[in-house]
Backbone as a printed PyTorch tensor [residue, N CA C, xyz], in Angstrom:
tensor([[[ 14.4210,  10.8380,  -0.3530],
         [ 13.9620,   9.6270,   0.3030],
         [ 15.1450,   8.7400,   0.6700]],

        [[ 16.2060,   8.7500,  -0.1200],
         [ 17.3730,   7.9550,   0.2140],
         [ 18.1860,   8.5790,   1.3440]],

        [[ 17.9670,   9.8620,   1.6300],
         [ 18.6700,  10.4910,   2.7410],
         [ 18.1750,   9.9650,   4.0820]],

        [[ 16.9300,   9.5250,   4.1370],
         [ 16.3610,   8.9910,   5.3750],
         [ 16.7090,   7.5130,   5.4950]],

        [[ 17.2390,   7.1180,   6.6390],
         [ 17.4760,   5.7060,   6.9070],
         [ 17.5560,   5.4800,   8.4110]],

        [[ 17.1280,   4.2980,   8.8340],
         [ 17.2220,   3.9170,  10.2410],
         [ 18.3380,   2.8890,  10.4160]],

        [[ 18.3690,   1.8810,   9.5600],
         [ 19.4130,   0.8610,   9.6550],
         [ 20.4860,   1.0190,   8.5860]],

        [[ 20.0820,   1.1660,   7.3350],
         [ 21.0310,   1.3300,   6.2320],
         [ 20.4010,   2.2170,   5.1700]],

        [[ 21.2250,   2.7660,   4.2960],
         [ 20.7290,   3.6840,   3.2680],
         [ 19.7980,   2.9310,   2.3200]],

        [[ 18.6240,   3.4620,   2.1010],
         [ 17.6450,   2.8480,   1.2090],
         [ 16.7690,   1.8120,   1.8780]],

        [[ 16.8010,   1.7210,   3.1920],
         [ 16.0050,   0.7000,   3.8670],
         [ 14.5050,   0.9470,   3.7700]],

        [[ 14.0850,   2.1890,   3.6580],
         [ 12.6530,   2.4720,   3.5290],
         [ 12.1340,   1.9770,   2.1720]],

        [[ 12.9560,   2.0850,   1.1390],
         [ 12.5650,   1.5740,  -0.1800],
         [ 12.5070,   0.0530,  -0.1490]],

        [[ 13.5000,  -0.5760,   0.5030],
         [ 13.5260,  -2.0290,   0.6270],
         [ 12.3010,  -2.5440,   1.3810]],

        [[ 11.9700,  -1.9190,   2.5000],
         [ 10.8110,  -2.3410,   3.3000],
         [  9.5210,  -2.1470,   2.5150]],

        [[  9.3920,  -1.0230,   1.8290],
         [  8.1790,  -0.7540,   1.0440],
         [  8.0170,  -1.7620,  -0.0870]],

        [[  9.1040,  -2.0480,  -0.7970],
         [  9.0320,  -3.0290,  -1.8880],
         [  8.7430,  -4.4300,  -1.3730]],

        [[  9.4080,  -4.8250,  -0.2990],
         [  9.1900,  -6.1540,   0.2670],
         [  7.7420,  -6.3300,   0.7080]],

        [[  7.2010,  -5.3390,   1.3760],
         [  5.8100,  -5.4110,   1.8380],
         [  4.8410,  -5.4460,   0.6590]],

        [[  5.0610,  -4.5990,  -0.3180],
         [  4.1740,  -4.5600,  -1.4900],
         [  4.2210,  -5.8680,  -2.2650]],

        [[  5.4010,  -6.3990,  -2.4780],
         [  5.5410,  -7.6560,  -3.2220],
         [  4.8930,  -8.8010,  -2.4610]],

        [[  5.1010,  -8.8620,  -1.1490],
         [  4.5210,  -9.9610,  -0.3770],
         [  2.9990,  -9.8930,  -0.3480]],

        [[  2.4410,  -8.6900,  -0.1550],
         [  0.9870,  -8.5770,  -0.1490],
         [  0.3960,  -8.8990,  -1.5170]],

        [[  1.0510,  -8.5000,  -2.5700],
         [  0.5950,  -8.8380,  -3.9170],
         [  0.6670, -10.3470,  -4.1430]],

        [[  1.7660, -10.9770,  -3.7210],
         [  1.9280, -12.4260,  -3.8650],
         [  0.8630, -13.1790,  -3.0660]],

        [[  0.6350, -12.7600,  -1.8190],
         [ -0.3510, -13.4650,  -1.0070],
         [ -1.7750, -13.2470,  -1.5260]],

        [[ -2.0200, -12.1050,  -2.1580],
         [ -3.3320, -11.8650,  -2.7540],
         [ -3.5290, -12.7390,  -3.9940]],

        [[ -2.5030, -12.8390,  -4.8200],
         [ -2.6090, -13.6430,  -6.0450],
         [ -2.7380, -15.1260,  -5.7060]],

        [[ -1.9330, -15.6110,  -4.7460],
         [ -1.9600, -17.0290,  -4.3750],
         [ -3.0530, -17.3500,  -3.3630]],

        [[ -3.7420, -16.3170,  -2.8480],
         [ -4.8270, -16.4690,  -1.8670],
         [ -4.3670, -17.2610,  -0.6330]],

        [[ -3.2420, -16.8220,  -0.0600],
         [ -2.6980, -17.4710,   1.1320],
         [ -3.5370, -17.1040,   2.3480]],

        [[ -3.8950, -18.0940,   3.1380],
         [ -4.7080, -17.8620,   4.3300],
         [ -3.9330, -18.0940,   5.6280]],

        [[ -2.7910, -18.7630,   5.5610],
         [ -2.0880, -19.1840,   6.7710],
         [ -0.9680, -18.2450,   7.1830]],

        [[ -0.8540, -17.1070,   6.5940],
         [  0.2810, -16.2290,   6.8640],
         [ -0.1180, -14.9470,   7.5870]],

        [[ -1.0540, -15.0220,   8.5020],
         [ -1.5220, -13.8170,   9.1980],
         [ -0.4120, -13.1540,  10.0040]],

        [[  0.4000, -13.9410,  10.6770],
         [  1.4670, -13.3790,  11.4940],
         [  2.4610, -12.6120,  10.6400]],

        [[  2.8430, -13.1630,   9.5200],
         [  3.7900, -12.4980,   8.6280],
         [  3.1910, -11.2010,   8.0910]],

        [[  1.9280, -11.2380,   7.7200],
         [  1.2710, -10.0280,   7.2150],
         [  1.2520,  -8.9280,   8.2590]],

        [[  0.9210,  -9.2730,   9.4970],
         [  0.8580,  -8.2580,  10.5520],
         [  2.2450,  -7.7100,  10.8910]],

        [[  3.2600,  -8.5560,  10.8900],
         [  4.6190,  -8.0860,  11.1740],
         [  5.1100,  -7.1770,  10.0590]],

        [[  4.8810,  -7.5540,   8.8050],
         [  5.2790,  -6.6910,   7.6880],
         [  4.5200,  -5.3700,   7.7200]],

        [[  3.2570,  -5.4170,   8.0600],
         [  2.4700,  -4.1850,   8.1750],
         [  3.0090,  -3.2860,   9.2860]],

        [[  3.4300,  -3.8780,  10.4050],
         [  4.0160,  -3.1010,  11.4910],
         [  5.3190,  -2.4440,  11.0490]],

        [[  6.2040,  -3.1930,  10.4300],
         [  7.4910,  -2.6430,   9.9870],
         [  7.2750,  -1.5480,   8.9540]],

        [[  6.3690,  -1.7820,   8.0070],
         [  6.0490,  -0.7750,   6.9950],
         [  5.5290,   0.5050,   7.6530]],

        [[  4.5950,   0.3680,   8.5820],
         [  4.0300,   1.5320,   9.2720],
         [  5.0840,   2.2400,  10.1230]],

        [[  5.9430,   1.4750,  10.7730],
         [  6.9940,   2.0390,  11.6180],
         [  7.9440,   2.9040,  10.7900]],

        [[  8.4000,   2.3830,   9.6600],
         [  9.3120,   3.1490,   8.8090],
         [  8.6460,   4.4020,   8.2560]],

        [[  7.4270,   4.2900,   7.7850],
         [  6.7590,   5.4600,   7.2080],
         [  6.3860,   6.4820,   8.2720]],

        [[  6.0690,   6.0480,   9.4830],
         [  5.8150,   6.9880,  10.5670],
         [  7.0750,   7.8070,  10.8520]],

        [[  8.2140,   7.1400,  10.9340],
         [  9.4480,   7.8660,  11.2050],
         [  9.9100,   8.6740,  10.0000]],

        [[  9.5570,   8.2570,   8.8040],
         [  9.8590,   9.0630,   7.6180],
         [  9.0810,  10.3790,   7.6670]],

        [[  7.8210,  10.3020,   8.0720],
         [  7.0050,  11.5130,   8.1950],
         [  7.4940,  12.3780,   9.3560]],

        [[  7.9300,  11.7450,  10.4490],
         [  8.4810,  12.5070,  11.5670],
         [  9.8090,  13.1740,  11.2070]],

        [[ 10.4260,  12.7390,  10.1110],
         [ 11.6670,  13.3390,   9.6380],
         [ 11.5100,  14.7940,   9.2350]],

        [[ 10.2850,  15.2340,   9.0440],
         [ 10.0230,  16.6420,   8.7450],
         [ 10.3860,  17.5000,   9.9560]],

        [[ 10.1070,  16.9820,  11.1540],
         [ 10.3170,  17.7400,  12.3810],
         [ 11.6930,  17.4940,  13.0150]],

        [[ 12.2000,  16.2600,  12.9190],
         [ 13.4350,  15.8800,  13.6000],
         [ 14.5560,  15.5950,  12.5980]],

        [[ 15.7850,  15.5470,  13.0980],
         [ 16.9230,  15.1740,  12.2590],
         [ 17.0290,  13.6500,  12.1990]],

        [[ 17.8330,  13.1460,  11.2760],
         [ 18.0040,  11.6960,  11.1330],
         [ 18.6290,  11.1010,  12.3840]],

        [[ 19.5780,  11.7830,  12.9710],
         [ 20.2130,  11.3010,  14.1970],
         [ 19.1970,  11.1690,  15.3260]],

        [[ 18.3380,  12.1600,  15.4950],
         [ 17.3070,  12.0960,  16.5310],
         [ 16.3090,  10.9810,  16.2520]],

        [[ 15.9550,  10.8040,  14.9900],
         [ 15.0000,   9.7440,  14.6350],
         [ 15.5630,   8.3560,  14.9060]],

        [[ 16.8590,   8.1600,  14.6440],
         [ 17.4680,   6.8580,  14.9320],
         [ 17.4120,   6.5540,  16.4260]],

        [[ 17.6780,   7.5600,  17.2500],
         [ 17.6140,   7.3540,  18.6980],
         [ 16.1900,   7.0850,  19.1640]],

        [[ 15.2360,   7.8400,  18.6690],
         [ 13.8350,   7.6430,  19.0540],
         [ 13.3420,   6.2700,  18.5870]],

        [[ 13.6990,   5.8840,  17.3710],
         [ 13.2880,   4.5750,  16.8450],
         [ 13.8950,   3.4440,  17.6560]],

        [[ 15.1500,   3.5920,  18.0570],
         [ 15.8060,   2.5620,  18.8600],
         [ 15.1430,   2.3740,  20.2190]],

        [[ 14.6880,   3.4570,  20.8000],
         [ 14.0340,   3.3860,  22.1050],
         [ 12.6040,   2.8580,  21.9730]],

        [[ 11.9220,   3.1850,  20.8950],
         [ 10.5010,   2.8580,  20.7400],
         [ 10.2100,   1.4890,  20.1430]],

        [[ 11.1390,   0.8740,  19.4220],
         [ 10.8220,  -0.3100,  18.6320],
         [ 10.3220,  -1.4780,  19.4890]],

        [[ 10.9820,  -1.8070,  20.5760],
         [ 10.5840,  -2.9750,  21.3590],
         [  9.2500,  -2.7640,  22.0740]],

        [[  9.0330,  -1.6480,  22.7920],
         [  7.7150,  -1.4770,  23.4230],
         [  6.5700,  -1.4010,  22.4140]],

        [[  6.7910,  -0.7290,  21.2810],
         [  5.7360,  -0.6480,  20.2670],
         [  5.4360,  -2.0130,  19.6700]],

        [[  6.4840,  -2.7840,  19.3780],
         [  6.2630,  -4.1010,  18.7850],
         [  5.5720,  -5.0420,  19.7600]],

        [[  5.9520,  -5.0090,  21.0200],
         [  5.2870,  -5.8680,  22.0110],
         [  3.8220,  -5.4970,  22.1770]],

        [[  3.5310,  -4.2180,  22.2290],
         [  2.1380,  -3.7770,  22.3320],
         [  1.3560,  -4.1900,  21.0910]],

        [[  1.9430,  -3.9830,  19.9350],
         [  1.3010,  -4.3560,  18.6820],
         [  1.0480,  -5.8570,  18.6390]],

        [[  2.0480,  -6.6590,  19.0430],
         [  1.9090,  -8.1130,  19.0180],
         [  0.8010,  -8.5870,  19.9530]],

        [[  0.6760,  -7.9470,  21.0920],
         [ -0.3780,  -8.3390,  22.0310],
         [ -1.7650,  -7.9520,  21.5450]],

        [[ -1.8550,  -6.9330,  20.7050],
         [ -3.1620,  -6.4550,  20.2420],
         [ -3.6230,  -7.0520,  18.9150]],

        [[ -2.7130,  -7.6380,  18.1300],
         [ -3.1320,  -8.1610,  16.8280],
         [ -3.9810,  -9.4150,  17.0150]],

        [[ -4.9550,  -9.6000,  16.1380],
         [ -5.8910, -10.7240,  16.3030],
         [ -5.3820, -12.0260,  15.7000]],

        [[ -4.3310, -12.5990,  16.2870],
         [ -3.8620, -13.9210,  15.8700],
         [ -3.8350, -14.8100,  17.0900]],

        [[ -3.8600, -16.1060,  16.8560],
         [ -3.8480, -17.0590,  17.9490],
         [ -2.4010, -17.2090,  18.4380]],

        [[ -2.1980, -16.9700,  19.7020],
         [ -0.8590, -17.0700,  20.2960],
         [ -0.7850, -18.3460,  21.1160]],

        [[  0.3230, -19.0630,  20.9840],
         [  0.4960, -20.3060,  21.7280],
         [  0.9180, -19.9850,  23.1600]],

        [[  0.3890, -20.7500,  24.0920],
         [  0.7230, -20.5590,  25.5000],
         [  2.1190, -21.1150,  25.7670]],

        [[  2.8820, -20.3960,  26.5640],
         [  4.2280, -20.8480,  26.9580],
         [  4.0880, -21.6690,  28.2220]],

        [[  4.6650, -22.8520,  28.1970],
         [  4.5570, -23.7370,  29.3820],
         [  5.8470, -23.8260,  30.1100]]])
């Protein structure tokens, strides 16, 4: 698992721990105002694990290139589809 990385060695463990700790904290404190943060963390968590699973088929070098090309279009599409209130730009 430490052999796989997109930005730095061990980043998948860092992302998984950060997401798990934040969701546990927000569940315990019953936070209602952090929908955007939850959706962004869920996207990053899913993105890393998707590419970790794709690591079975591709090499790490290929995955870094594919992730670099896919991150912005996927994030923009995800942001437009998530059910949060977006402020209008004037």
